[in-house]
C-alpha positions as CSV (number, residue, x, y, z in Angstrom):
1,M,-141.4,47.6,64.8
2,A,-139.8,51.3,65.1
3,I,-138.4,51.1,69.1
4,P,-139.1,54.4,71.4
5,K,-136.4,56.8,70.7
6,V,-133.5,57.9,73.3
7,F,-132.2,61.3,72.9
8,G,-129.1,63.1,74.0
9,I,-127.3,66.0,72.9
10,E,-123.1,66.7,73.4
11,T,-122.6,71.0,72.8
12,E,-119.1,71.8,72.7
13,Y,-118.9,75.8,73.8
14,G,-117.0,78.7,72.4
15,I,-114.8,80.2,75.0
16,Q,-112.9,83.2,75.3
17,T,-110.5,84.5,77.5
18,V,-111.0,88.5,78.6
19,G,-108.0,89.9,80.4
20,P,-104.1,89.7,80.9
21,G,-102.8,86.3,81.0
22,D,-102.1,83.0,79.1
23,N,-104.7,82.4,76.8
24,N,-104.7,78.5,76.6
25,P,-108.3,77.4,75.6
26,I,-107.5,74.1,77.4
27,A,-106.7,75.4,80.7
28,A,-109.7,78.0,80.5
29,S,-112.0,75.2,79.6
30,S,-110.4,73.1,82.7
31,L,-110.6,75.9,84.8
32,L,-114.3,76.1,84.2
33,V,-115.4,72.7,84.6
34,N,-112.8,72.3,87.6
35,A,-114.4,75.6,89.1
36,Y,-118.2,74.2,88.7
37,A,-117.3,70.8,90.1
38,A,-115.7,72.0,93.0
39,E,-118.5,74.0,94.1
40,V,-121.0,71.4,93.5
41,D,-118.8,68.9,95.1
42,R,-118.9,66.7,92.1
43,R,-115.7,64.2,92.5
44,T,-117.2,61.4,90.3
45,G,-114.9,60.5,87.3
46,W,-115.4,59.5,83.8
47,D,-115.4,55.6,83.1
48,F,-113.6,55.4,79.7
49,E,-113.0,51.4,79.6
50,D,-116.0,50.6,77.3
51,E,-115.3,53.9,75.1
52,S,-114.6,53.3,71.6
53,P,-114.9,55.5,68.8
54,G,-113.1,54.0,66.5
55,N,-115.8,51.5,65.9
56,D,-117.4,52.0,62.3
57,A,-121.3,51.5,61.8
58,R,-120.2,50.2,58.3
59,G,-117.8,47.4,59.3
60,F,-114.6,48.7,58.2
61,A,-113.0,52.4,58.4
62,R,-111.6,54.7,55.0
63,E,-108.1,54.0,54.8
64,G,-106.6,57.1,56.4
65,S,-109.8,57.8,58.9
66,M,-108.7,59.6,62.0
67,P,-111.2,58.7,64.9
68,P,-111.7,60.9,67.6
69,V,-108.8,60.5,70.1
70,I,-110.0,59.9,74.1
71,E,-108.4,62.6,76.2
72,T,-108.5,60.5,79.7
73,H,-106.1,63.5,81.2
74,L,-108.6,66.0,80.5
75,A,-111.1,67.8,83.5
76,N,-114.3,65.3,83.6
77,T,-117.5,64.5,86.3
78,V,-120.8,63.2,86.3
79,L,-123.4,65.5,87.0
80,T,-126.6,64.9,89.6
81,N,-129.1,65.2,86.5
82,G,-127.3,62.2,85.0
83,A,-125.1,64.9,82.7
84,R,-121.6,64.6,81.6
85,Y,-119.5,67.8,82.2
86,Y,-115.9,67.5,80.9
87,V,-113.1,69.1,78.5
88,D,-112.9,67.9,74.8
89,H,-109.8,68.9,73.1
90,A,-110.2,72.9,73.5
91,H,-113.2,73.5,74.5
92,P,-116.3,72.6,77.7
93,E,-118.4,70.3,76.8
94,Y,-121.6,69.4,78.2
95,S,-123.3,65.8,77.5
96,S,-127.1,65.7,78.4
97,P,-128.7,63.0,79.9
98,E,-130.6,60.6,78.1
99,C,-134.4,61.8,77.5
100,A,-137.6,60.2,76.3
101,D,-139.0,62.6,74.5
102,P,-138.0,66.0,72.4
103,L,-139.3,68.5,74.5
104,R,-137.2,66.7,77.8
105,L,-134.3,67.2,76.0
106,V,-135.0,70.9,74.9
107,L,-135.0,71.1,78.8
108,Y,-131.7,69.1,79.8
109,D,-130.1,71.5,76.7
110,K,-131.0,74.6,78.6
111,A,-130.0,73.2,82.0
112,G,-126.6,72.6,80.2
113,E,-126.8,76.5,79.3
114,E,-127.0,77.4,82.9
115,V,-124.7,74.8,84.0
116,L,-121.9,77.1,81.7
117,R,-123.0,80.3,83.1
118,R,-122.8,79.0,87.0
119,S,-119.2,77.8,85.6
120,M,-118.4,81.1,84.4
121,Q,-119.4,82.3,88.2
122,A,-117.6,79.6,89.9
123,A,-114.1,80.7,88.0
124,R,-114.7,83.9,88.9
125,R,-115.2,83.3,92.7
126,V,-112.8,79.9,93.1
127,F,-109.7,81.7,91.0
128,P,-110.4,85.7,90.8
129,E,-106.6,86.3,89.7
130,S,-107.3,84.2,86.4
131,P,-108.2,85.8,83.7
132,E,-112.3,86.1,82.8
133,V,-113.8,83.5,80.5
134,V,-116.4,84.0,78.5
135,V,-118.7,81.2,77.2
136,Y,-120.6,81.0,73.2
137,K,-122.6,78.6,72.4
138,N,-122.0,78.4,68.9
139,N,-119.7,76.9,65.9
140,S,-117.4,78.6,64.7
141,D,-114.8,81.3,66.1
142,G,-115.0,83.0,63.1
143,K,-111.3,81.8,61.8
144,G,-112.3,78.6,60.0
145,N,-112.1,76.7,63.0
146,S,-115.4,74.5,63.9
147,Y,-116.7,73.0,66.8
148,G,-119.8,70.6,67.5
149,C,-123.0,69.9,68.5
150,H,-123.9,66.6,68.3
151,E,-127.0,64.8,68.5
152,N,-127.8,61.1,69.7
153,Y,-130.2,58.7,68.9
154,L,-131.3,55.1,69.7
155,M,-132.0,52.7,67.1
156,D,-132.9,49.1,66.4
157,R,-129.7,47.0,65.6
158,E,-131.4,45.5,62.8
159,V,-132.0,48.3,60.6
160,P,-129.0,48.0,57.9
161,F,-127.5,51.1,58.1
162,S,-127.1,51.7,54.4
163,K,-130.8,52.2,54.8
164,V,-130.3,54.8,57.5
165,V,-127.7,57.0,55.2
166,A,-130.5,56.6,52.5
167,G,-133.0,58.0,54.6
168,V,-130.9,61.0,56.4
169,V,-129.2,62.3,54.2
170,P,-132.2,64.8,52.7
171,H,-132.9,65.6,55.7
172,F,-129.9,67.0,57.1
173,V,-129.4,68.8,54.1
174,S,-132.4,70.7,54.3
175,R,-133.6,70.7,58.0
176,Q,-131.4,73.3,58.7
177,I,-134.1,76.0,56.7
178,Y,-135.1,75.9,60.7
179,C,-132.4,74.7,62.8
180,G,-129.6,76.8,61.5
181,A,-128.0,79.3,64.2
182,G,-127.2,81.5,61.3
183,K,-123.8,83.4,60.6
184,V,-122.4,86.3,58.7
185,G,-119.7,85.7,56.2
186,V,-117.7,82.4,54.7
187,E,-114.9,80.6,56.7
188,T,-114.1,77.5,54.0
189,G,-113.7,77.4,50.3
190,A,-117.3,76.1,50.1
191,M,-119.0,78.9,48.9
192,D,-117.8,82.4,47.5
193,P,-117.8,85.0,49.9
194,D,-118.5,87.8,47.4
195,L,-121.8,85.8,46.6
196,V,-123.0,85.0,50.1
197,K,-122.8,87.3,53.0
198,F,-124.9,85.5,55.7
199,Q,-125.7,81.9,55.8
200,I,-128.2,79.9,57.3
201,S,-126.4,77.4,59.0
202,Q,-122.8,77.9,61.2
203,R,-121.9,74.3,60.5
204,A,-122.7,73.4,56.9
205,E,-119.9,74.9,55.2
206,F,-117.3,72.7,57.0
207,F,-118.6,69.5,55.7
208,E,-116.5,67.7,53.2
209,E,-117.7,64.2,52.5
210,V,-121.5,62.0,52.9
211,V,-120.3,59.5,55.0
212,G,-117.7,58.8,57.6
213,L,-115.7,58.5,60.8
214,E,-114.2,61.4,61.4
215,T,-116.0,64.6,62.9
216,T,-112.9,67.2,63.3
217,L,-111.2,66.4,59.5
218,K,-113.2,65.6,56.6
219,R,-116.5,65.8,58.3
220,P,-119.6,63.4,57.2
221,I,-123.0,64.5,56.6
222,V,-123.5,61.1,58.4
223,N,-121.1,59.7,60.9
224,T,-120.5,56.2,61.1
225,R,-118.9,56.0,64.7
226,D,-120.7,52.7,65.8
227,E,-121.3,53.3,70.0
228,P,-124.1,52.6,71.3
229,H,-123.6,52.9,75.0
230,A,-126.0,50.1,75.3
231,D,-126.0,46.5,74.4
232,P,-124.8,46.6,71.2
233,R,-126.8,43.5,70.0
234,R,-130.4,45.1,70.3
235,F,-129.3,48.9,69.7
236,R,-127.6,51.0,67.6
237,R,-126.7,54.9,68.6
238,L,-126.9,56.9,65.6
239,H,-124.6,60.0,65.9
240,V,-125.6,62.7,64.5
241,I,-122.6,65.5,64.2
242,V,-124.5,67.9,61.3
243,G,-126.3,70.0,63.2
244,D,-125.9,73.3,64.6
245,A,-126.0,74.4,68.5
246,N,-128.9,76.4,68.8
247,L,-130.3,78.8,71.7
248,S,-133.8,78.8,70.2
249,E,-136.0,76.4,72.1
250,V,-138.2,75.8,69.0
251,A,-135.3,75.2,66.9
252,T,-133.8,73.0,69.3
253,F,-137.4,71.1,69.4
254,L,-137.8,70.5,65.6
255,K,-134.1,69.3,65.2
256,V,-134.2,66.5,67.4
257,G,-137.9,65.9,67.2
258,T,-138.2,65.9,63.3
259,T,-134.8,63.6,63.1
260,A,-136.2,61.4,65.9
261,L,-139.3,60.7,63.9
262,L,-137.6,60.4,60.8
263,L,-135.5,57.7,62.0
264,S,-138.8,55.6,63.5
265,M,-140.2,55.7,60.0
266,I,-137.0,54.4,58.6
267,E,-137.1,51.4,60.9
268,D,-140.9,50.7,60.1
269,D,-140.3,50.9,56.6
270,M,-142.2,54.4,56.0
271,A,-139.9,56.8,54.5
272,P,-141.1,58.5,52.0
273,S,-141.4,56.4,48.5
274,R,-139.8,58.9,46.4
275,D,-136.0,59.1,46.6
276,L,-135.2,62.7,48.0
277,V,-131.4,62.0,48.3
278,P,-129.4,65.2,46.5
279,A,-126.6,64.3,43.8
280,D,-124.2,65.7,45.5
281,P,-124.8,65.9,49.1
282,V,-122.1,68.1,50.2
283,R,-122.8,70.4,47.5
284,A,-126.4,70.9,48.6
285,I,-125.9,71.6,52.3
286,H,-123.5,73.8,51.3
287,H,-125.8,75.1,48.9
288,V,-129.2,75.3,50.7
289,S,-126.9,76.9,54.0
290,G,-126.1,80.2,51.3
291,D,-129.8,80.4,50.2
292,L,-132.2,83.0,52.1
293,S,-134.6,82.5,49.2
294,L,-135.1,79.5,50.3
295,T,-136.2,79.2,46.7
296,R,-132.9,77.5,44.4
297,P,-133.8,74.1,43.3
298,I,-131.1,71.0,45.0
299,E,-130.3,68.6,41.7
300,L,-131.4,65.0,43.1
301,A,-129.9,61.5,41.9
302,D,-133.0,60.7,40.1
303,G,-132.6,63.3,37.7
304,S,-135.4,65.4,39.4
305,S,-134.6,68.7,41.4
306,A,-136.7,69.8,44.7
307,T,-135.9,72.9,46.7
308,A,-134.6,72.7,50.7
309,L,-138.3,73.1,51.8
310,D,-139.9,70.5,48.7
311,I,-137.6,68.1,51.0
312,Q,-139.0,69.0,53.7
313,W,-142.7,69.2,53.0
314,E,-142.3,65.8,51.6
315,L,-140.7,64.3,54.6
316,F,-143.2,66.2,56.8
317,T,-146.5,64.4,54.8
318,A,-144.2,61.3,55.3
319,A,-144.5,61.9,59.0
320,R,-148.3,62.7,59.3
321,K,-149.2,59.5,57.7
322,F,-146.7,57.5,59.7
323,A,-148.2,59.6,62.5
324,E,-152.1,58.4,61.4
325,E,-151.5,54.7,60.6
326,K,-148.4,53.9,63.5
327,G,-149.1,56.8,66.0
328,L,-146.4,58.4,68.0
329,S,-145.2,56.5,70.8
330,T,-141.9,56.4,70.1
331,L,-141.3,59.6,70.6
332,G,-142.2,59.0,74.3
333,N,-144.7,61.5,74.8
334,E,-147.8,61.4,72.4
335,A,-148.7,65.3,73.2
336,V,-145.3,66.0,72.6
337,A,-145.1,64.5,69.7
338,T,-148.3,65.7,68.4
339,D,-147.5,68.8,68.9
340,L,-144.4,68.6,67.0
341,L,-145.8,67.7,64.0
342,D,-148.3,70.8,64.5
343,R,-145.1,72.9,64.4
344,W,-143.4,71.6,62.1
345,E,-145.8,72.1,59.9
346,S,-146.6,76.0,60.6
347,V,-143.0,76.4,60.6
348,L,-142.8,75.3,56.8
349,H,-145.9,77.3,56.3
350,A,-144.0,80.7,57.5
351,L,-140.5,79.5,55.9
352,E,-142.8,79.3,52.5
353,N,-144.6,82.8,53.2
354,D,-142.9,84.6,55.4
355,P,-139.9,83.8,56.6
356,A,-139.8,87.1,58.9
357,S,-142.2,86.0,60.7
358,L,-140.2,83.7,62.8
359,S,-138.0,85.8,63.9
360,N,-139.3,85.3,67.5
361,Q,-138.8,81.1,67.0
362,L,-135.7,80.5,65.1
363,D,-132.2,81.3,65.4
364,W,-131.2,82.0,61.7
365,V,-134.6,84.1,61.1
366,A,-133.8,86.0,64.0
367,K,-130.2,86.9,64.0
368,H,-130.9,88.1,60.3
369,Q,-132.9,90.0,61.2
370,V,-130.8,91.8,63.3
371,M,-127.9,92.1,61.2
372,V,-130.0,94.1,58.2
373,A,-131.7,96.4,60.9
374,Y,-128.1,97.7,62.0
375,Q,-127.1,97.8,58.9
376,E,-129.9,99.9,57.6
377,R,-129.3,102.5,61.0
378,H,-125.7,102.8,60.4
379,N,-124.9,102.2,56.9
380,C,-122.4,99.9,56.7
381,D,-121.5,96.5,54.7
382,W,-121.8,92.8,55.1
383,D,-117.9,92.7,56.3
384,D,-118.1,95.7,58.6
385,D,-116.5,94.0,61.9
386,R,-119.0,95.2,64.2
387,L,-121.8,92.6,62.5
388,A,-119.2,89.9,63.1
389,A,-119.0,91.0,66.7
390,L,-123.4,91.1,66.8
391,D,-123.1,87.8,65.6
392,L,-120.7,86.8,68.2
393,Q,-122.6,88.6,70.8
394,Y,-126.1,86.6,70.3
395,H,-124.4,83.4,71.4
396,D,-122.8,84.8,75.0
397,L,-124.0,83.3,77.3
398,R,-123.7,85.9,79.8
399,P,-127.2,87.3,80.7
400,E,-126.1,91.0,80.7
401,R,-124.2,90.3,77.4
402,S,-126.0,88.2,75.2
403,L,-128.1,89.7,72.3
404,Y,-130.1,86.3,71.9
405,A,-131.7,86.9,75.8
406,R,-133.0,90.1,74.1
407,M,-134.8,89.0,71.3
408,G,-138.0,87.8,73.1
409,M,-137.4,84.4,71.8
410,E,-140.4,81.8,72.0
411,R,-140.1,79.5,75.2
412,L,-140.9,75.9,75.5
413,V,-139.9,75.1,78.7
414,D,-140.2,76.6,82.3
415,P,-137.3,78.6,84.0
416,E,-138.3,76.5,86.8
417,D,-138.3,73.5,85.5
418,V,-134.7,74.6,83.7
419,E,-133.5,75.1,87.4
420,R,-134.4,71.7,89.0
421,A,-132.8,70.4,85.8
422,V,-129.7,71.6,86.7
423,T,-129.6,69.2,89.7
424,Q,-132.2,66.6,89.0
425,P,-132.3,63.8,86.2
426,P,-135.0,63.1,84.1
427,A,-137.3,60.4,85.4
428,E,-138.1,58.2,82.4
429,T,-134.2,56.8,81.5
430,R,-131.5,55.3,83.0
431,A,-130.4,58.5,84.0
432,W,-132.4,58.8,86.8
433,F,-130.6,55.6,88.1
434,R,-127.0,57.2,87.4
435,G,-128.2,60.6,89.4
436,N,-129.8,59.9,92.1
437,C,-126.8,57.5,93.2
438,L,-124.1,60.4,92.7
439,A,-126.4,62.2,94.7
440,R,-127.2,60.0,97.6
441,W,-123.6,58.7,97.9
442,P,-120.9,61.0,95.8
443,E,-118.1,59.0,97.9
444,A,-119.2,55.6,96.9
445,V,-119.2,56.0,93.2
446,V,-116.0,56.1,91.7
447,T,-116.3,56.3,87.9
448,A,-119.4,56.6,85.7
449,N,-120.2,56.2,82.4
450,W,-123.5,56.0,80.1
451,D,-124.1,52.2,80.5
452,S,-122.6,51.5,83.9
453,L,-121.5,52.5,87.3
454,V,-118.3,51.7,89.6
455,F,-118.9,51.5,93.1
456,D,-116.1,51.1,95.7
457,L,-118.1,49.6,98.8
458,G,-114.4,49.8,100.8
459,T,-113.6,46.3,100.1
460,D,-112.2,44.6,97.3
461,P,-112.8,44.2,94.6
462,L,-115.1,47.5,92.4
463,R,-118.6,46.6,91.7
464,R,-119.8,47.1,88.5
465,V,-124.0,48.0,88.0
466,P,-124.6,47.5,84.0
467,M,-127.0,49.8,82.7
468,M,-127.5,48.4,79.2
469,D,-131.1,49.5,78.2
470,P,-131.1,53.1,78.4
471,L,-134.9,53.0,79.3
472,K,-134.2,50.7,82.4
473,G,-133.5,52.3,85.6
474,T,-136.0,54.8,85.6
475,A,-138.2,56.4,88.6
476,E,-140.8,53.8,88.0
477,H,-138.1,50.8,88.0
478,T,-135.9,52.3,90.5
479,A,-137.5,54.8,92.8
480,A,-138.6,52.0,95.3
481,L,-135.2,50.2,95.4
482,L,-133.0,53.6,95.9
483,D,-135.8,54.7,98.9
484,A,-135.3,51.4,100.7
485,S,-131.7,51.5,100.7
486,N,-129.7,53.1,103.0
487,T,-126.0,52.2,101.8
488,P,-125.0,51.8,98.5
489,A,-123.8,48.3,99.9
490,E,-127.8,47.6,100.9
491,L,-128.5,48.6,97.1
492,L,-125.7,46.4,95.2
493,D,-127.3,43.3,97.6
494,R,-131.1,44.1,96.4
495,L,-129.9,44.1,92.8
496,S,-128.1,41.3,92.8
497,S,-130.7,39.6,94.8
């Protein structure tokens, strides 16, 4: 039986320094993280002891494959909302706390944007002599370099990974039609730049393999990193690297919600009966990104063909059947899950009949509409530098500069809730316990990671509190325990008894 889904998003943000000085992205990213950490008095570092990004879900790794390098020396802190905020290679990265339904994840993804905005402001106050650092929520620098927005989903360890791959590949190839962020031009050899002037997805053209361990080179549609951040005997974490970073709340909601629902269907053997896997998934994901008409067929492995919309309709139909027979409890909140299904259906109808009607809901549609209007006003071609500048401005997180902020995009979460989510953790997962311990006793929590906290009580040895189940350590489980403990020593005594 499918297990409850726990969600997370890790977003690497694009950065640019403005003004004289050294344009070092690692230094600029560190400046952002350190300035924010100093202003909110966050000193707790990340515990790298259990990090194992080289573990492969297939039980082997392709010869010459290169798992991500763990950079323990860069700026790294844990926030009271349960999130991790750090420097990953040359980017500031915000990893959301664990969330128990897709709408909560949208909320904490938006809280991450607010953390980055406050970081820009803090950097100007703390380091006024340094060049201004500007942050963009996008996936490409326009020069052939891509950075990621990774999703994470809790799954049952007993489901064979080969079954997961077969089930998710059609979805990952086709879901970009509603969760693509849009992009002017082509940066790789994946498509003909003379034919493709605007893409649905920012990330699609950077994928070169179907299945693999890497995240920065030879990027695979299905990533095989086997690092559950939970009890490895019970759980796996599907680490998804194929998606765009979305500003649209509707796009994020659909991206994570439909994927989690499909994973529940796979666990319960209720995926579509028809084999929807493309004959060449890598070519297909490029093909879909370049097809703004949404009508060009993809050759499937069984010899038939289907458009990306056809694939999504078949997945939706199977999901509706799953909901009727099994319910939607695995998505945490059945009312939210019901809204997800309804919105998935309405968006597919709109994409089929009038994609422009989604200009206040989907990133790629909104951006494309702005680009076309600009071209008409200024009589310019797609290769005009002003369009590339507009593309980047869409993703600018500065409220006064952001093109997205002027688009009147539909909101799913309340700005006041976002404000609270910057500092308060979600109550429905172990992030509640992590965040509240950090808020109450920051001097006693030495390090933290997803599945444990390490306390220093002033006596040897350090004390580690394991949290191997993402759905334990919730407000329901631990609020009374925390309220009854005046010190961390009292808390640990109560936990051990």
